[in-house]
C-alpha positions as CSV (number, residue, x, y, z in Angstrom):
1,M,102.1,115.8,96.3
2,T,98.5,117.2,96.0
3,M,96.5,116.2,92.4
4,T,93.6,117.8,91.6
5,H,91.0,117.1,88.4
6,D,89.2,119.7,86.8
7,P,86.2,117.1,85.2
8,G,85.5,120.3,82.4
9,T,89.1,119.5,81.3
10,D,90.4,116.8,82.3
11,E,89.8,114.3,79.6
12,H,90.2,110.7,81.9
13,S,86.9,112.1,84.3
14,G,84.4,109.6,84.9
15,T,86.8,106.6,83.1
16,D,87.8,103.2,84.9
17,D,91.6,103.5,85.6
18,R,91.6,100.1,87.4
19,P,94.6,97.8,86.1
20,G,93.5,95.6,83.3
21,T,91.1,98.3,81.9
22,D,91.2,99.3,78.7
23,N,90.5,103.6,78.1
24,R,92.3,103.6,75.1
25,P,90.2,105.9,72.2
26,G,88.0,103.5,69.8
27,T,87.1,101.2,72.8
28,D,83.8,100.6,73.8
29,D,84.5,103.2,76.5
30,H,85.5,105.9,74.0
31,P,84.1,107.0,70.4
32,D,86.6,106.4,67.2
33,T,88.8,109.2,67.2
34,R,89.7,108.5,63.2
35,S,93.2,108.2,64.0
36,G,93.9,106.8,61.4
37,A,93.2,109.6,58.9
38,Y,95.8,112.3,60.6
39,G,98.6,110.0,58.9
40,E,96.7,110.9,55.7
41,L,96.1,114.2,56.4
42,A,100.0,114.5,57.5
43,A,101.4,113.7,54.1
44,V,99.7,116.3,51.6
45,G,99.2,120.2,51.7
46,P,101.8,122.8,52.3
47,Y,103.4,122.3,55.7
48,G,105.9,125.4,55.5
49,V,106.5,127.4,58.3
50,R,106.0,130.8,57.2
51,P,103.1,132.4,59.1
52,G,101.1,133.4,55.8
53,H,98.0,133.8,58.3
54,A,97.4,134.8,62.0
55,L,94.5,135.1,64.5
56,I,94.4,138.8,65.9
57,T,92.1,139.2,68.6
58,M,91.0,141.7,70.8
59,V,88.8,141.3,74.0
60,E,87.4,143.3,76.8
61,P,86.8,140.9,79.8
62,H,83.2,142.4,82.1
63,P,83.8,144.4,84.8
64,G,84.2,141.7,87.6
65,Q,84.9,138.7,85.6
66,E,88.6,140.5,85.0
67,Y,90.2,137.1,87.0
68,A,87.5,134.7,86.1
69,Y,88.4,135.9,82.3
70,N,91.7,135.2,82.3
71,R,92.3,131.9,84.1
72,W,90.0,130.6,81.8
73,Y,91.2,131.9,78.8
74,E,95.0,130.5,79.8
75,D,94.1,127.6,81.6
76,D,91.8,126.1,79.0
77,H,91.1,128.2,76.0
78,Y,94.6,129.4,74.9
79,L,95.0,125.4,74.4
80,A,92.1,124.1,74.0
81,G,90.4,126.6,71.8
82,A,93.9,127.5,69.9
83,M,97.6,126.0,70.5
84,A,96.1,122.5,70.0
85,M,94.3,123.3,66.9
86,P,95.8,122.2,63.4
87,W,98.0,124.7,61.3
88,I,98.5,127.2,64.7
89,F,102.2,126.6,64.9
90,A,102.7,130.1,67.8
91,G,100.5,131.8,70.2
92,R,101.2,135.0,72.4
93,R,98.9,136.5,74.8
94,W,99.2,140.2,75.8
95,V,97.8,142.6,77.9
96,A,97.1,146.3,78.1
97,T,97.3,148.1,81.8
98,R,95.2,151.0,82.5
99,D,98.0,153.3,81.7
100,L,98.8,151.6,78.2
101,Q,95.3,151.7,77.7
102,L,95.4,155.3,77.8
103,L,98.0,156.0,75.8
104,R,96.1,154.8,72.5
105,Y,94.7,157.2,69.8
106,P,92.6,158.3,68.1
107,A,89.9,159.2,70.8
108,R,87.1,158.0,68.0
109,S,88.5,154.8,66.8
110,A,86.7,152.8,64.2
111,V,87.8,149.9,65.9
112,A,87.6,149.8,69.5
113,R,84.9,152.0,71.1
114,P,85.4,153.3,73.3
115,V,89.1,153.6,72.2
116,T,90.3,152.0,75.2
117,A,88.4,148.8,75.5
118,G,90.0,145.5,74.9
119,C,92.5,145.0,77.8
120,Y,93.9,141.6,76.2
121,L,95.0,140.9,72.8
122,S,95.8,137.3,71.5
123,T,98.1,136.5,68.3
124,Y,98.5,133.5,66.6
125,W,100.6,132.2,63.5
126,I,98.8,130.0,61.1
127,T,100.9,127.9,58.6
128,E,100.8,129.3,55.2
129,G,98.1,128.1,52.7
130,R,96.5,126.1,56.0
131,Y,93.7,128.5,56.2
132,D,90.4,126.5,54.9
133,E,92.0,123.1,56.8
134,H,92.2,125.4,60.1
135,M,89.0,127.5,59.8
136,R,86.7,124.1,59.5
137,W,88.5,123.0,62.6
138,T,88.5,126.2,64.6
139,V,84.3,126.4,64.0
140,A,83.5,122.8,65.1
141,I,85.7,122.9,67.7
142,N,84.8,126.2,69.5
143,R,80.9,125.2,68.9
144,R,81.7,121.2,70.9
145,L,83.4,123.4,73.6
146,N,80.2,125.8,73.9
147,A,78.3,123.0,74.5
148,D,80.6,121.5,77.0
149,G,79.9,125.0,78.5
150,R,84.1,125.8,78.0
151,I,83.1,129.0,76.8
152,H,83.9,131.8,79.2
153,H,80.7,134.5,78.2
154,G,81.4,137.4,80.6
155,R,83.7,139.4,77.5
156,T,83.5,141.1,74.7
157,H,85.2,140.7,71.4
158,V,86.3,144.0,70.6
159,F,88.6,143.3,67.4
160,T,88.9,139.3,66.4
161,A,89.5,138.7,62.9
162,F,91.6,136.3,61.0
163,H,94.0,137.4,58.7
164,D,96.7,137.2,55.5
165,H,100.1,138.2,56.1
166,R,100.9,140.6,53.3
167,A,104.4,141.4,54.2
168,T,107.6,141.6,57.0
169,V,109.8,144.9,57.5
170,Y,112.6,144.3,59.7
171,R,114.7,147.3,61.5
172,D,118.2,145.2,61.0
173,G,118.2,143.1,57.5
174,T,119.3,139.8,57.8
175,R,119.8,140.0,61.6
176,G,118.0,139.1,64.5
177,P,115.0,137.0,64.7
178,R,112.5,136.5,62.1
179,D,108.5,136.5,61.6
180,L,108.0,132.6,62.3
181,H,110.3,133.6,65.3
182,A,108.0,136.4,66.8
183,L,105.7,135.0,69.1
184,D,108.3,133.0,70.9
185,H,110.9,135.5,70.9
186,P,110.7,137.2,74.3
187,Y,109.6,140.2,73.1
188,A,109.3,143.5,75.5
189,G,106.1,144.5,74.4
190,L,103.7,145.0,70.6
191,V,102.0,147.7,69.6
192,V,98.8,147.2,67.3
193,E,98.0,149.8,64.5
194,I,95.2,149.7,62.1
195,I,94.9,151.4,59.3
196,D,91.9,152.0,56.7
197,A,92.3,153.0,53.2
198,P,89.7,155.0,51.3
199,D,89.2,151.8,49.1
200,A,90.6,148.7,48.0
201,P,92.7,150.1,45.2
202,G,93.9,152.3,47.9
203,R,94.5,149.5,50.3
204,D,97.0,148.4,47.5
205,A,99.0,151.8,47.4
206,L,99.0,151.8,51.1
207,L,101.0,148.8,51.7
208,R,103.1,149.9,48.9
209,W,103.8,152.9,50.7
210,L,104.5,151.3,54.4
211,T,106.6,149.0,52.7
212,G,108.4,151.0,49.9
213,G,109.9,153.6,52.3
214,W,108.0,154.8,55.2
215,L,108.0,151.5,57.9
216,P,112.2,151.5,56.9
217,R,112.0,154.8,58.0
218,R,110.6,154.7,60.8
219,L,112.3,151.4,62.0
220,A,115.8,152.6,61.6
221,G,117.0,153.1,65.5
222,S,113.9,152.4,66.9
223,P,113.0,149.9,69.6
224,A,110.8,147.8,67.2
225,A,113.1,145.2,65.6
226,M,110.1,144.2,62.8
227,V,106.5,144.9,61.5
228,T,104.1,142.7,60.2
229,V,101.4,143.5,58.2
230,F,98.0,141.6,57.6
231,R,94.9,142.0,55.9
232,P,92.0,141.2,57.6
233,T,89.7,138.2,56.0
234,P,85.8,137.8,56.2
235,L,84.7,135.3,59.5
236,P,82.9,132.6,58.2
237,G,79.0,132.7,58.3
238,D,78.8,129.9,60.7
239,R,80.9,131.1,63.3
240,M,80.0,132.1,66.9
241,A,77.5,134.8,67.5
242,Y,79.0,136.3,70.0
243,V,81.6,137.1,67.5
244,R,81.0,139.9,64.8
245,Q,81.7,139.8,61.4
246,V,84.9,141.6,60.3
247,E,84.6,145.4,59.2
248,G,86.9,147.2,56.4
249,V,88.3,143.4,54.7
250,D,88.8,144.9,51.3
251,T,90.1,148.0,52.8
252,R,92.0,147.7,56.1
253,L,95.6,146.8,56.9
254,T,96.7,145.6,60.6
255,L,100.3,146.2,61.5
256,L,102.1,144.5,64.2
257,W,105.0,146.3,65.9
258,F,107.7,144.1,67.7
259,L,109.0,145.4,70.8
260,Q,112.5,145.1,72.2
261,E,111.0,147.8,75.0
262,D,108.4,148.3,77.5
263,P,105.9,150.7,75.3
264,R,105.8,152.9,77.8
265,A,109.5,154.1,77.8
266,C,109.6,154.8,74.2
267,W,105.7,156.0,73.2
268,E,106.6,159.4,73.1
269,P,109.4,159.6,70.6
270,W,108.6,156.5,68.6
271,F,104.8,155.7,68.4
272,T,103.1,159.5,68.4
273,G,102.1,160.7,65.6
274,L,101.6,157.6,63.4
275,D,98.1,158.9,62.4
276,E,99.2,162.5,61.3
277,E,101.6,160.8,59.4
278,T,99.7,158.5,57.3
279,A,97.1,161.1,57.1
280,A,99.2,163.4,55.3
281,S,100.3,160.6,53.2
282,G,96.9,161.0,51.7
283,L,96.7,157.0,51.8
284,G,94.9,156.3,54.5
285,R,93.1,156.6,58.6
286,V,94.7,155.2,61.5
287,E,91.9,153.8,63.6
288,L,94.0,152.4,66.2
289,V,97.6,152.7,67.9
290,A,97.6,150.3,70.9
291,P,100.4,149.1,72.9
292,F,100.3,145.7,75.1
293,V,102.9,144.0,77.3
294,P,103.3,140.3,77.3
295,T,101.2,138.2,79.7
296,V,103.1,136.1,82.3
297,P,101.6,132.4,82.2
298,G,100.8,130.5,84.7
299,T,99.8,134.2,86.9
300,D,97.4,136.6,87.1
301,R,100.1,139.2,86.9
302,Y,98.4,142.8,85.9
303,V,95.0,141.6,86.5
304,D,94.2,144.3,89.1
305,E,95.8,147.0,87.2
306,L,93.0,147.1,84.0
307,R,91.1,149.3,85.7
């Protein structure tokens, strides 16, 4: 058996593991981790299982950084920079190969410039009512990761935003997975749709139009099992400098379509023309429709198909 230790991620690096040596947190060799506070925090506040909030982040690795970015994100950041944080209870990574990127529209997008930018997507569910607590942790841990040299800077955030959940529409009613299962269920694909309303009241009208009839009609008989609808929230002022502030926080809706088929197999009949139908309603403009497939954890599958 071969064992390796990464000094950048292995918390035991540099410690004395000889018998009789106490390496527990709180000893002279480790700072106090305030473990007692965890019992107090667990006893108060919301702790349901609804995806009340989400982090949706679409990123473009810089040319030549594709392999390094994928390994860093999967081996370190997906865990230390997301899943290990309080109140994130589900996550999934997705990828758009070049042929999937070329299916995107509209050509002139307010979200992705060019519209093919952003070949990796990560989606995370955050417990309802725990947005503030999570944000305090995420800002602090990302500052720590950056100071410790554990941030890969060879990438561009194309679209990164925290969101509040507004609605979920199901194709099959009460049958099948719920939205809390969506990031764990083995869906074959995901389509991200971003729509901008003309103003804040217009966004409310757009949401009513989507959930009141248009989405149920679109889902009927389709390969999409559900659509979750979110509205973005502003990033905190003390966010990391490489993440730009969110646009459209008062007017935008982000839709995630969870597919039971590869999006390439169903694109033409089910996902072309979404922009025209929304425009015809007079309630908004589609700024992005982008398909993805799930990554394969522990591998570099698809990395050589991005360009």
